[in-house]
N, C-alpha and C positions, 0 to 999 in steps of 0.2 A: 170631208166626210161629215155625215150629220153623226150624234150619238145613239141614234134610234137602233133598236130592237126589231129587227126583221123579220117574221113568221113565213115562211113557204110551206104549204101544204103537200102530204105527202101521202102516196098510197092507202092509209089507212084514216079514217075519218076519226076527226080527233089528234092525230097526231101531226106535230110541227117539227119541222127544222127551224133552228133557228140560228142566225147570225147579229152577231154581236156589233153595232157600229162603233168607230176609234174613231181616233183625232191623232194625230201625230207629229212631233216636232223634234227639235235638235234635243232633247232630253229624252224620248223616246217615245210611247205611245199609251194613250188614254183609253180604255174601255167601259162600256155599261155593259154588263150582263146579266141585269135583272131590272124590270120594269113591270109593276105589278099594274100600272094603268093598260100597258100594252099586253100582257100577258093573261089578266083577268082571272089571277088567282093571287091569294095572299097568303106565304109560306109561314108556318107556325113554328117548323125547325129546319134548320141548314147544316147538312153534314159533309164531309170531304171524303175523299177514296185516293190514296195514293198508290201507286203501283208498281213494283221496281221491273219489272222483266217483262220485255215484250213475250206477248202470247199467253199473259194471266187472261183468264175467263172468272166473271164474276155473274150468276144469275142462273138461271130466268128468276129472279124473285116478284113477287106481288105481296099486298096484306089482305087477306082474307075479309071477307065482309062481317060486321059492318065498317070495319077500321079501311076500305079501300082508301087510295090515296091517289090525288093527282101531284106529279113533279115535274121537277124542271133540273134537266142533269147540264151543266156546264164543263167544257173541256177548259181545263188551266194551261196543263201545259203536256207535250205529246200527242199522240194519237190513237184513236180510237174506232171498232167496229162496233154501235150500239145499234142493239135489238129490240123493237116491242111485238111483242104477239096479243094479240084481240083476245082477248078471254070474257068478253062479257056476254052474259047467258043471255042469248036470244039475237045475237047480232049476226049480220047476214056475213060478217069479214071473220068470226070466229074460227080462231086457231091460223087465221093469215098472218104473217111477220111482215115488220119492216126494217131494212136494216141500212144504216147510214153510216159513213166513214166521216167522222167528226175531229177536228184540229182545234188547236190553241182561238177562244173567240166562239167555237162555234156547239153548238148544244142543239137540246129535243125537249120538245114539251110533252110530255104523255100523261093523259087522263086517267082518272079511276077505272079500273076493270083491264089494266095491260097488265101484262107480265113484263119485265126489263131485265138485261144484261147487256155486257158488253166485253169484246175482246180488245187488251191491247195491243196496238199495231206496231207499237216502238218502247223501249225502256224507258223509265221515270216518267209516266204518263197518271195525270193528278187529276181527278177533277170534283166538283161541287155539287151536292145536291139540293136542291129547296125543295120542300113537301109542305103538304097542306092540312096534313093531319099527323096530329103526334104518334109517333111509333109505339106500337101495342106489341109485345115481344111475344104473346101468344097469338096474334093474329099472322105474324112472319111467317110467309109460306113460300113457298117454289114449284118448279116442276124441272125438269132434267132438261140441260140444254141441248143434247143431242137429238131432239123431236121434231116435228112440225115441218122439218125436211130445210132447216135454217144451214145455208153455204156461209160458213166461218169461213171469212178468207185465210183465214193463216192455223199452224197447227197449235193447237190448246197444249202448253207445256205445265202451266201452273194452274190448280182448280183446287179449293178448299175439298177436305173429305167431307162436308156438310153439301155443297154446291155438288158434287158427284155422289151421292146418295139421296139427290132430292127424287122423286117418284114422277115417274110418268102420269101423265095424263091419261083417263080412259079412253 
């Protein structure tokens, strides 16, 4: 198999499911998780998220203008239900969400103007985030995970106090 990253469009304009190409032999596997030439953006920060328990919810988070970010989220281990919500002003898809079940070697490309969150479907689920804009603490924002009619596939068992208290959008 080729090491190319494969992009598959979703129902939301600009959001893509990503599948890493991999090569296997007697040693194991080698995968290409990111390629700026294929994805067309250049990250300035990379962050990780380790989640101990199944049912851990993070999100729905976004960066407020003018600090919006494009991000690629890749699953390193475990399995998640990843959600992007279109919050772009004037978008005909405003408020629509896309949920993708992702496991190791899979990811999602989320452009500016979207909220993002995920729910772990297995213990020990780890992700890596590539962002094209530096983090600005004062611009970090979010909206409550229990709106937009999102059909989370599992019970939310672990959620931070901050995420639980996120406001609903008007």
